[in-house]
C-alpha positions as CSV (number, residue, x, y, z in Angstrom):
1,X,3.4,16.9,-5.2
2,X,0.7,18.6,-3.5
3,X,0.6,22.2,-4.0
4,X,1.5,24.5,-0.7
5,X,-0.3,27.3,-1.1
6,X,-4.0,28.0,-1.7
7,X,-5.3,30.5,-4.2
8,X,-2.7,30.2,-6.8
9,X,-4.2,30.6,-10.5
10,X,-5.1,27.5,-12.3
11,X,-2.7,27.2,-15.1
12,X,-5.7,25.4,-17.2
13,X,-8.0,28.1,-16.7
14,X,-7.0,29.8,-20.1
15,X,-7.3,33.5,-20.6
16,X,-7.6,34.5,-17.0
17,X,-6.3,37.2,-14.7
18,X,-6.6,37.5,-10.7
19,X,-8.9,40.5,-10.1
20,X,-10.2,41.2,-6.6
21,X,-9.7,37.8,-5.3
22,X,-11.4,36.2,-8.3
23,X,-10.2,34.7,-11.0
24,X,-12.2,36.4,-14.2
25,X,-12.2,35.4,-17.7
26,X,-11.2,37.5,-20.5
27,X,-15.0,37.9,-21.3
28,X,-15.2,40.0,-17.8
29,X,-17.3,37.1,-16.3
30,X,-15.4,35.3,-13.2
31,X,-14.5,31.7,-14.3
32,X,-16.4,29.4,-12.0
33,X,-19.3,31.9,-11.6
34,X,-21.8,29.5,-12.9
35,X,-22.4,25.6,-11.6
36,X,-23.2,24.3,-15.3
37,X,-23.1,20.5,-14.9
38,X,-24.4,18.1,-12.2
39,X,-20.4,17.6,-11.7
40,X,-19.8,21.4,-12.4
41,X,-17.9,20.5,-15.5
42,X,-18.4,17.7,-18.1
43,X,-16.0,15.5,-16.6
44,X,-17.5,15.6,-13.1
45,X,-14.3,17.2,-11.0
46,X,-17.2,18.7,-8.8
47,X,-14.4,21.7,-8.5
48,X,-15.0,25.4,-8.6
49,X,-12.2,27.7,-8.7
50,X,-14.1,30.4,-6.7
51,X,-12.0,31.6,-3.9
52,X,-14.0,34.1,-1.7
53,X,-15.0,31.4,1.1
54,X,-11.6,30.3,2.5
55,X,-10.6,28.4,5.6
56,X,-10.0,31.8,7.7
57,X,-13.5,32.9,6.8
58,X,-15.7,29.9,6.3
59,X,-17.0,29.8,9.8
60,X,-18.6,33.1,9.2
61,X,-20.9,31.2,6.7
62,X,-24.9,32.1,7.3
63,X,-27.9,30.7,5.6
64,X,-29.2,33.4,2.9
65,X,-31.8,31.8,2.0
66,X,-34.5,28.7,2.1
67,X,-36.9,27.6,-0.5
68,X,-39.3,24.7,-0.1
69,X,-41.0,22.8,-2.8
70,X,-43.9,21.4,-0.7
71,X,-43.1,18.1,-1.8
72,X,-43.0,15.8,1.0
73,X,-42.3,12.3,-0.8
74,X,-38.9,13.0,0.1
75,X,-35.7,11.6,-1.7
76,X,-34.6,14.9,-3.4
77,X,-31.3,14.3,-4.4
78,X,-30.5,16.9,-7.0
79,X,-27.1,18.9,-7.6
80,X,-28.6,22.4,-8.6
81,X,-27.1,24.1,-11.5
82,X,-26.9,27.8,-11.9
83,X,-26.4,29.6,-15.0
84,X,-26.4,33.5,-15.1
85,X,-27.9,33.9,-11.5
86,X,-30.8,31.2,-11.9
87,X,-30.8,27.9,-10.3
88,X,-32.4,25.0,-11.9
89,X,-33.4,21.8,-10.3
90,X,-35.8,19.1,-9.7
91,X,-37.6,17.6,-6.9
92,X,-40.2,14.3,-6.9
93,X,-42.8,16.7,-8.5
94,X,-41.8,19.4,-10.5
95,X,-38.4,21.2,-12.2
96,X,-38.0,24.5,-10.3
97,X,-36.0,27.9,-11.5
98,X,-35.1,30.3,-8.7
99,X,-33.0,33.3,-8.5
100,X,-29.9,31.8,-7.2
101,X,-29.2,35.0,-4.9
102,X,-32.6,35.5,-3.3
103,X,-34.3,32.1,-3.6
104,X,-37.2,33.6,-5.1
105,X,-39.3,31.4,-7.7
106,X,-39.1,32.3,-11.7
107,X,-41.1,29.3,-12.6
108,X,-42.2,25.8,-11.9
109,X,-42.9,22.9,-14.5
110,X,-44.9,19.7,-13.5
111,X,-44.9,17.5,-15.8
112,X,-46.7,14.0,-16.3
113,X,-45.1,11.8,-13.4
114,X,-42.0,12.5,-11.7
115,X,-38.8,13.4,-13.3
116,X,-35.2,12.2,-12.4
117,X,-34.7,13.7,-8.6
118,X,-31.1,13.9,-9.4
119,X,-31.1,17.1,-11.1
120,X,-31.2,18.6,-14.7
121,X,-29.2,19.0,-17.8
122,X,-28.4,22.5,-19.4
123,X,-27.6,22.9,-23.0
124,X,-26.6,26.6,-23.9
125,X,-28.2,26.7,-27.6
126,X,-26.4,26.7,-30.9
127,X,-26.3,30.6,-31.2
128,X,-28.5,30.0,-34.0
129,X,-31.9,28.8,-34.5
130,X,-31.9,26.7,-31.5
131,X,-32.4,28.3,-27.9
132,X,-30.8,27.3,-24.6
133,X,-32.8,24.5,-23.0
134,X,-33.2,22.1,-19.9
135,X,-33.4,18.2,-20.1
136,X,-34.8,15.9,-17.8
137,X,-36.7,12.5,-17.9
138,X,-40.3,11.3,-16.7
139,X,-40.2,7.8,-17.2
140,X,-39.8,6.7,-20.4
141,X,-39.9,10.5,-21.6
142,X,-37.5,12.8,-22.0
143,X,-38.5,16.7,-22.2
144,X,-36.6,19.9,-23.3
145,X,-37.5,22.9,-21.4
146,X,-37.1,26.7,-22.4
147,X,-35.0,28.1,-19.6
148,X,-36.7,31.2,-19.6
149,X,-40.4,29.9,-19.1
150,X,-40.2,26.4,-18.2
151,X,-42.4,25.3,-21.0
152,X,-41.9,22.5,-23.5
153,X,-39.5,23.3,-26.4
154,X,-42.0,22.7,-29.2
155,X,-39.1,22.2,-31.8
156,X,-37.7,19.2,-29.8
157,X,-39.2,15.7,-30.7
158,X,-42.9,15.9,-30.6
159,X,-44.1,19.1,-28.8
160,X,-41.0,19.0,-26.4
161,X,-40.7,15.2,-25.6
162,X,-39.0,12.2,-26.9
163,X,-40.0,9.0,-26.2
164,X,-37.5,5.7,-25.3
165,X,-38.2,2.9,-28.0
166,X,-38.0,0.1,-25.4
167,X,-40.4,-0.4,-22.4
168,X,-38.0,0.6,-19.9
169,X,-37.6,4.3,-19.2
170,X,-34.8,6.5,-18.8
171,X,-32.2,6.8,-15.9
172,X,-32.8,8.4,-12.4
173,X,-29.5,10.9,-13.1
174,X,-30.0,13.7,-16.1
175,X,-28.1,13.0,-19.1
176,X,-24.7,14.3,-20.5
177,X,-24.1,16.9,-23.1
178,X,-21.6,16.4,-26.0
179,X,-21.8,19.4,-28.8
180,X,-25.2,18.8,-30.0
181,X,-25.7,15.4,-28.6
182,X,-27.6,14.6,-25.4
183,X,-26.2,11.1,-24.3
184,X,-28.7,9.0,-22.2
185,X,-28.6,6.1,-20.1
186,X,-31.7,4.2,-18.7
187,X,-33.3,0.9,-17.3
188,X,-32.6,-1.1,-21.0
189,X,-29.1,-2.4,-21.5
190,X,-28.2,0.7,-24.1
191,X,-27.1,4.2,-24.1
192,X,-28.4,6.5,-26.4
193,X,-27.4,9.6,-27.9
194,X,-29.9,12.4,-29.7
195,X,-29.8,15.3,-31.5
196,X,-30.4,18.0,-28.5
197,X,-31.9,20.2,-31.3
198,X,-34.7,17.8,-32.9
199,X,-34.7,14.6,-30.6
200,X,-33.5,12.4,-33.5
201,X,-31.7,9.6,-32.2
202,X,-27.9,9.6,-33.8
203,X,-26.4,6.5,-32.3
204,X,-26.8,3.4,-29.7
205,X,-24.1,1.6,-27.7
206,X,-25.4,-2.0,-26.4
207,X,-24.1,-2.6,-22.8
208,X,-24.5,-6.3,-23.6
209,X,-22.3,-7.0,-26.4
210,X,-24.0,-8.8,-29.1
211,X,-22.7,-11.6,-30.9
212,X,-19.3,-10.9,-32.8
213,X,-18.6,-7.8,-30.5
214,X,-15.7,-8.0,-28.1
215,X,-16.9,-9.5,-24.6
216,X,-19.7,-11.2,-26.0
217,X,-18.0,-14.7,-24.8
218,X,-18.3,-13.4,-21.0
219,X,-21.8,-14.5,-21.4
220,X,-21.7,-18.3,-21.3
221,X,-25.2,-19.1,-22.0
222,X,-28.4,-17.3,-24.1
223,X,-29.0,-15.2,-21.0
224,X,-27.6,-12.2,-22.7
225,X,-30.6,-12.6,-24.8
226,X,-33.0,-11.7,-21.8
227,X,-31.1,-10.1,-19.2
228,X,-32.1,-7.0,-17.4
229,X,-29.6,-4.7,-15.4
230,X,-26.5,-3.9,-17.4
231,X,-27.5,-0.1,-17.5
232,X,-26.3,3.2,-16.6
233,X,-28.5,4.9,-14.0
234,X,-25.5,7.2,-12.8
235,X,-24.3,10.3,-14.0
236,X,-22.2,10.3,-17.4
237,X,-19.0,11.7,-17.8
238,X,-17.8,13.6,-21.2
239,X,-14.2,14.3,-21.9
240,X,-14.9,17.3,-24.4
241,X,-11.4,17.9,-26.0
242,X,-10.7,14.0,-26.6
243,X,-14.1,13.6,-27.4
244,X,-14.9,10.9,-25.2
245,X,-18.0,9.4,-23.0
246,X,-17.6,7.5,-20.0
247,X,-20.0,5.0,-18.4
248,X,-20.3,3.9,-15.2
249,X,-22.2,0.4,-16.2
250,X,-24.7,-1.3,-13.4
251,X,-24.6,-5.1,-12.6
252,X,-26.5,-7.8,-14.3
253,X,-29.6,-8.9,-12.6
254,X,-31.0,-10.6,-10.5
255,X,-28.8,-9.0,-8.1
256,X,-28.0,-11.8,-5.6
257,X,-28.1,-14.9,-7.5
258,X,-26.4,-15.1,-10.9
259,X,-27.1,-19.2,-11.9
260,X,-29.0,-18.3,-14.6
261,X,-26.3,-15.8,-16.2
262,X,-23.1,-17.7,-15.9
263,X,-19.6,-15.9,-16.9
264,X,-18.3,-12.4,-16.2
265,X,-21.4,-10.6,-17.6
266,X,-19.8,-7.7,-19.5
267,X,-20.1,-4.7,-19.4
268,X,-21.8,-5.1,-16.1
269,X,-20.0,-3.4,-13.4
270,X,-17.3,-1.7,-15.8
271,X,-16.3,1.6,-16.5
272,X,-16.9,1.9,-20.3
273,X,-15.3,4.5,-22.8
274,X,-16.9,5.4,-26.2
275,X,-16.5,7.8,-29.0
276,X,-18.5,10.7,-28.1
277,X,-19.4,11.1,-31.6
278,X,-20.3,7.7,-32.7
279,X,-20.9,5.6,-29.7
280,X,-18.1,3.2,-30.8
281,X,-16.2,1.3,-28.0
282,X,-12.6,2.7,-27.0
283,X,-11.8,0.4,-23.9
284,X,-13.3,-1.0,-21.1
285,X,-12.7,-2.4,-17.6
286,X,-14.7,-4.6,-15.4
287,X,-14.4,-3.9,-11.7
288,X,-16.4,-6.8,-10.3
289,X,-16.8,-9.7,-12.1
290,X,-20.1,-11.9,-12.1
291,X,-21.5,-9.6,-9.5
292,X,-23.9,-11.2,-7.1
293,X,-24.0,-8.3,-4.3
294,X,-25.1,-5.2,-5.8
295,X,-21.5,-3.8,-6.2
296,X,-22.1,-1.6,-9.4
297,X,-20.1,1.6,-10.0
298,X,-23.2,4.1,-9.4
299,X,-20.8,7.2,-9.2
300,X,-19.9,9.2,-12.1
301,X,-16.7,8.8,-13.5
302,X,-14.3,11.5,-12.6
303,X,-12.0,12.9,-15.0
304,X,-8.9,14.0,-13.5
305,X,-5.2,14.5,-14.1
306,X,-2.2,12.6,-12.9
307,X,1.4,14.0,-12.8
308,X,4.4,11.4,-13.0
309,X,7.9,12.0,-13.8
310,X,6.7,15.5,-14.8
311,X,4.1,14.4,-17.4
312,X,0.5,15.1,-17.0
313,X,-1.8,12.2,-17.7
314,X,-5.3,12.4,-18.4
315,X,-7.2,10.0,-16.1
316,X,-10.4,9.1,-15.0
317,X,-11.0,7.7,-11.3
318,X,-14.1,5.2,-10.5
319,X,-15.3,4.9,-7.1
320,X,-17.6,1.9,-6.4
321,X,-19.8,0.5,-3.9
322,X,-16.7,-1.8,-2.9
323,X,-14.9,0.9,-1.3
324,X,-12.1,0.4,-4.1
325,X,-11.1,3.5,-6.2
326,X,-9.7,2.4,-9.6
327,X,-7.7,5.0,-11.5
328,X,-7.6,4.8,-15.2
329,X,-5.5,6.5,-18.1
330,X,-8.6,7.7,-19.9
331,X,-7.1,7.6,-23.3
332,X,-5.7,4.0,-23.3
333,X,-7.6,2.3,-20.1
334,X,-4.5,1.3,-18.7
335,X,-4.5,1.3,-14.9
336,X,-2.5,4.3,-13.4
337,X,-1.2,2.3,-10.3
338,X,-2.0,-1.3,-11.5
339,X,-4.7,-3.6,-10.8
340,X,-4.3,-7.5,-9.9
341,X,-6.6,-10.6,-10.1
342,X,-6.8,-11.7,-6.6
343,X,-8.2,-15.0,-5.5
344,X,-11.7,-14.6,-3.6
345,X,-14.1,-16.9,-2.0
346,X,-16.5,-19.2,-4.0
347,X,-20.1,-19.9,-3.7
348,X,-21.1,-23.3,-3.0
349,X,-25.1,-22.5,-3.7
350,X,-26.2,-25.0,-6.1
351,X,-26.2,-23.6,-9.8
352,X,-23.9,-20.7,-8.8
353,X,-20.6,-20.3,-10.3
354,X,-18.8,-17.3,-9.0
355,X,-15.4,-15.9,-10.1
356,X,-12.5,-17.1,-8.9
357,X,-10.8,-13.8,-8.9
358,X,-11.6,-10.1,-8.5
359,X,-9.8,-7.0,-9.5
360,X,-8.2,-5.1,-6.8
361,X,-6.1,-1.6,-7.6
362,X,-2.7,-1.4,-6.1
363,X,-3.5,2.0,-5.1
364,X,-5.3,3.7,-3.5
365,X,-5.8,0.8,-0.3
366,X,-9.4,0.1,0.0
367,X,-11.3,3.0,1.5
368,X,-14.1,1.1,3.0
369,X,-14.1,-1.9,5.3
370,X,-14.2,-5.5,3.4
371,X,-13.8,-8.0,6.2
372,X,-15.3,-8.9,9.4
373,X,-14.8,-11.0,12.4
374,X,-16.4,-11.3,15.8
375,X,-13.8,-9.2,16.9
376,X,-14.9,-6.4,15.0
377,X,-18.4,-6.3,16.7
378,X,-19.3,-2.9,18.4
379,X,-17.9,-2.8,22.0
380,X,-18.5,0.9,23.3
381,X,-21.8,0.8,24.6
382,X,-23.8,-1.9,26.4
383,X,-27.1,-1.9,24.8
384,X,-26.1,-1.8,21.2
385,X,-23.0,-4.0,21.8
386,X,-25.7,-6.9,23.1
387,X,-28.1,-6.3,20.2
388,X,-25.1,-6.7,17.7
389,X,-23.6,-9.8,19.3
390,X,-27.0,-11.4,19.7
391,X,-27.4,-10.8,16.1
392,X,-24.4,-12.4,14.7
393,X,-24.2,-15.3,17.4
394,X,-28.1,-16.4,16.9
395,X,-27.9,-16.3,13.1
396,X,-24.6,-17.9,12.9
397,X,-23.1,-15.0,10.9
398,X,-19.9,-15.5,8.6
399,X,-17.6,-13.8,7.0
400,X,-14.5,-15.3,4.6
401,X,-12.9,-12.0,3.1
402,X,-13.9,-9.4,0.5
403,X,-16.8,-11.0,-1.9
404,X,-17.9,-13.5,0.6
405,X,-20.7,-15.3,-1.0
406,X,-24.0,-15.7,0.0
407,X,-25.0,-19.0,1.2
408,X,-28.8,-20.8,1.5
409,X,-31.0,-20.9,4.1
410,X,-30.5,-24.5,4.5
411,X,-26.6,-24.2,5.8
412,X,-28.0,-22.8,8.8
413,X,-25.7,-20.0,8.5
414,X,-26.1,-16.1,7.5
415,X,-23.3,-14.1,5.7
416,X,-22.4,-10.6,6.6
417,X,-21.0,-8.6,3.7
418,X,-18.6,-5.6,3.9
419,X,-19.2,-3.5,2.4
420,X,-23.2,-4.0,2.1
421,X,-24.9,-2.9,-1.4
422,X,-25.3,0.6,-0.4
423,X,-21.1,0.9,-0.1
424,X,-18.5,1.7,0.5
425,X,-18.8,4.6,-2.1
426,X,-22.1,5.2,-3.8
427,X,-23.6,7.6,-6.3
428,X,-22.3,10.9,-4.7
429,X,-18.7,9.8,-6.2
430,X,-15.4,11.9,-6.0
431,X,-14.3,15.2,-6.3
432,X,-11.1,16.4,-7.1
433,X,-9.1,19.7,-6.7
434,X,-6.7,20.0,-9.6
435,X,-4.8,22.7,-7.9
436,X,-3.9,20.6,-4.9
437,X,-3.7,17.1,-6.6
438,X,-6.2,16.0,-4.3
439,X,-9.4,13.3,-4.8
440,X,-12.2,13.5,-2.1
441,X,-14.1,10.3,-1.4
442,X,-16.7,9.7,1.1
443,X,-17.7,6.0,2.4
444,X,-19.8,4.4,4.5
445,X,-18.6,1.4,6.6
446,X,-21.7,-0.5,6.9
447,X,-22.8,-4.6,5.9
448,X,-25.4,-6.5,4.6
449,X,-26.5,-9.8,6.0
450,X,-28.8,-12.7,5.1
451,X,-29.0,-15.9,2.7
452,X,-30.6,-17.2,-0.1
453,X,-33.8,-18.8,-0.2
454,X,-35.6,-21.0,-3.1
455,X,-37.9,-19.2,-5.1
456,X,-41.0,-20.1,-6.1
457,X,-41.0,-22.3,-9.5
458,X,-42.6,-19.8,-11.8
459,X,-39.8,-17.0,-10.5
460,X,-37.2,-16.2,-13.1
461,X,-34.2,-16.8,-11.1
462,X,-33.9,-20.0,-8.4
463,X,-32.8,-18.2,-5.5
464,X,-33.9,-14.9,-4.0
465,X,-31.8,-13.1,-1.2
466,X,-33.5,-12.9,2.4
467,X,-33.1,-12.4,5.9
468,X,-34.6,-14.1,8.8
469,X,-35.9,-10.5,10.2
470,X,-38.4,-9.8,7.4
471,X,-38.1,-7.7,4.3
472,X,-37.5,-4.4,5.5
473,X,-34.5,-2.3,3.7
474,X,-33.3,-1.2,6.7
475,X,-33.1,-4.8,8.2
476,X,-31.0,-5.9,5.3
477,X,-28.4,-3.7,6.5
478,X,-25.9,-5.0,9.4
479,X,-27.2,-2.5,12.1
480,X,-29.9,-2.1,14.7
481,X,-32.9,-0.8,12.4
482,X,-34.3,1.2,15.2
483,X,-30.9,3.7,15.5
484,X,-29.4,2.9,12.0
485,X,-26.2,2.2,13.9
486,X,-24.0,-0.3,12.3
487,X,-22.7,-3.3,14.3
488,X,-19.1,-3.2,13.6
489,X,-16.8,-0.9,15.2
490,X,-16.3,2.2,13.7
491,X,-15.5,4.4,11.8
492,X,-18.9,4.0,10.6
493,X,-18.4,6.9,7.9
494,X,-15.1,8.8,6.7
495,X,-14.1,11.5,4.3
496,X,-10.6,10.8,2.3
497,X,-8.2,12.6,0.6
498,X,-5.8,10.7,-2.3
499,X,-2.9,12.2,-3.6
500,X,-3.6,11.9,-7.3
501,X,-0.2,11.6,-8.5
502,X,0.9,9.0,-6.0
503,X,-2.2,7.1,-5.0
504,X,-1.5,7.6,-1.2
505,X,-4.2,8.3,1.5
506,X,-3.2,12.0,2.6
507,X,-5.6,12.5,5.3
508,X,-8.9,10.6,6.6
509,X,-11.4,11.8,9.0
510,X,-14.9,10.7,10.3
511,X,-17.6,11.7,8.6
512,X,-20.6,12.5,10.6
513,X,-21.8,12.3,14.3
514,X,-24.8,10.6,16.4
515,X,-25.7,13.1,19.1
516,X,-26.8,10.1,21.6
517,X,-22.9,8.7,20.8
518,X,-21.7,12.2,21.1
519,X,-23.1,12.9,24.7
520,X,-21.3,9.9,25.9
521,X,-17.9,11.2,24.2
522,X,-18.1,9.2,21.3
523,X,-17.3,11.4,18.4
524,X,-14.8,9.6,16.3
525,X,-17.1,6.9,14.4
526,X,-18.9,8.6,11.5
527,X,-22.6,8.0,10.4
528,X,-23.6,6.3,7.3
529,X,-23.6,9.1,4.4
530,X,-25.1,9.3,0.7
531,X,-24.3,12.0,-1.4
532,X,-21.4,13.7,-2.9
533,X,-18.6,16.6,-1.9
534,X,-17.5,19.3,-3.9
535,X,-14.3,21.3,-3.4
536,X,-13.0,24.9,-4.4
537,X,-10.3,27.2,-5.2
538,X,-10.5,28.2,-1.8
539,X,-8.9,25.3,-0.3
540,X,-12.3,23.8,1.1
541,X,-14.4,20.7,0.8
542,X,-18.3,21.0,1.2
543,X,-20.3,18.0,2.0
544,X,-24.0,17.0,3.7
545,X,-24.8,13.4,2.7
546,X,-24.6,12.1,6.9
547,X,-27.7,11.2,8.4
548,X,-27.1,13.5,11.4
549,X,-28.6,16.5,8.8
550,X,-24.9,18.5,9.1
551,X,-23.9,20.4,6.3
552,X,-20.0,20.8,6.9
553,X,-16.8,22.3,5.3
554,X,-13.2,21.0,5.7
555,X,-9.9,22.5,5.1
556,X,-8.7,20.6,2.1
557,X,-5.2,20.2,2.8
558,X,-5.5,18.8,6.1
559,X,-9.0,17.5,6.7
560,X,-9.8,19.8,9.7
561,X,-13.8,20.4,9.8
562,X,-14.2,24.1,9.9
563,X,-17.8,24.6,9.7
564,X,-21.2,22.9,10.4
565,X,-24.6,24.0,9.7
566,X,-27.8,21.5,10.8
567,X,-30.1,21.3,7.9
568,X,-33.9,20.4,8.8
569,X,-33.4,16.7,7.5
570,X,-30.4,15.1,6.0
571,X,-28.9,16.4,2.4
572,X,-28.5,12.9,0.5
573,X,-27.2,15.0,-2.4
574,X,-24.1,16.9,-3.8
575,X,-23.9,20.5,-3.2
576,X,-22.8,23.5,-5.3
577,X,-21.3,27.0,-5.3
578,X,-21.5,29.9,-7.5
579,X,-21.3,33.6,-7.9
580,X,-24.8,35.6,-7.5
581,X,-25.7,38.5,-9.4
582,X,-24.2,40.6,-6.1
583,X,-20.9,39.0,-6.7
584,X,-20.9,37.1,-3.6
585,X,-20.0,33.5,-3.5
586,X,-22.7,31.2,-2.6
587,X,-22.7,27.6,-1.3
588,X,-26.1,25.7,-1.8
589,X,-27.5,22.1,-1.3
590,X,-30.8,20.2,-1.5
591,X,-32.0,18.4,1.6
592,X,-35.0,15.6,0.9
593,X,-34.4,13.6,3.7
594,X,-35.9,9.9,3.4
595,X,-35.4,6.5,4.4
596,X,-32.1,5.6,2.6
597,X,-29.9,4.6,4.2
598,X,-31.7,4.5,7.6
599,X,-35.1,5.7,9.2
600,X,-34.8,9.4,8.5
601,X,-37.5,12.2,8.2
602,X,-38.6,13.4,4.7
603,X,-38.2,17.3,3.8
604,X,-38.4,19.7,0.7
605,X,-35.4,22.0,1.5
606,X,-33.0,24.1,-0.9
607,X,-30.9,26.3,1.1
608,X,-28.1,28.8,0.3
609,X,-25.3,30.1,2.6
610,X,-22.9,32.9,2.0
611,X,-20.7,35.3,4.1
612,X,-22.4,38.4,5.7
């Protein structure tokens, strides 16, 4: 059951006492004072036990400081980590260390190229010869930086760097840490673990099963030898207690036509559990078979607890672009609420063979829109309604339900797919409040439309996806590219709370607003969003993510919006919260704006907020 009271001490916080409204560890340092991982903990819960900021006082939050990197390239998506009142993050151009309570620059490291832009990883050292360090990627190289100086650590690899032993680069999200291992994804179909002290490779897991390995027969041709995709570019989660690693594995490529990669294409679109010490397979579940929609699970697997019949079940929740939320027993891989294979529409494109069924969790119900008919077209403002009706009719739009396959240009019709390739759910993933037993998930409801055209004979794949409107990414979305307003009735963006113990939706609210529509009295549709939420022991959910540039706080129990602040540009990122050196709780967010998922301004802002 959901707890009725906010502010109780978590039973899982061992050796902690309540003092002055803060949970304080026996060491004297408040539990949750730091935000040491992108997901707060190695399992990506994005939960902080801090309680200074509550539903009753969150309305008083004020911006304490703002830092600008000077980088105008946009796409700053980092979740800052905070250790001992120092904030670390990266942007398109460099890695930064700031004083977390003042925003004052301590150091800046500019390497050769661009870092990951989704954050850095902290390793605390081994208490002996090897000191604490930060790790991030620069293309094919990983660098270890001294946390005090920002300079490369010379005893790691060669002068602080190791280089990937394939032509592909490392991932766009920072690596994971388990004991003295740094576990990495990247563009190649492998996950590798290195000794974080020396840079020596320790183990490798093949994301395309090799001959004799489980799942190899899901590749029905020799394409497994040359395939791209099947990689991990999102955040990796670690179950420290059970010594397991959880991978969100991307789809096979090419993205929209799979005629030369027949079969289910394991481990594409799967959550994969490994032994963290050895890289050996524990279990896997594929969430999309033979993906031709770009529906990869880009979100971090969130390690949660499910209580049923008085028993606590260690679980993992995996959100993906379909807007489906899969919840598994993380020790066995068994679906907590059941998963069933359901028949889905089949492709008629020459050479394509789609899977006859796709997996659907019985609970929770789909969080994102996955069907569409003409009756779903927007009808609340005349101009936008006319644009969308014309778009649908002139292009002979069709949708046959979930997993509608693409058709060819020669068919004379255009598929409108829900969700589109940016979700549903995207890399922001979910947050989990263990005290309330609630999972929080933000989704965007926007479609993608187009058809397949034959590629030149020299092209590797026989078909490419295209649209009659050209090649602009914004025009692949089923919306008006001038406004980024989707063409279906709302809600266009939503925030959900799901009871982890029952799989039931507890509340759902629109997320985001368009000022132009708000001026017309339309306040209930939400907006596209990209980024994630965090949740706190104070009973709050914080999220930016929306294209209206607002940073918001919600009451975690009932979903009521309690506070918002208008940032300079959209914060397509996940916030962080921590205690500063002054003993005050801060909430910080990176706002880089950028063109994804719409035509948005760029920015270079890091902002921190606290109570007066």
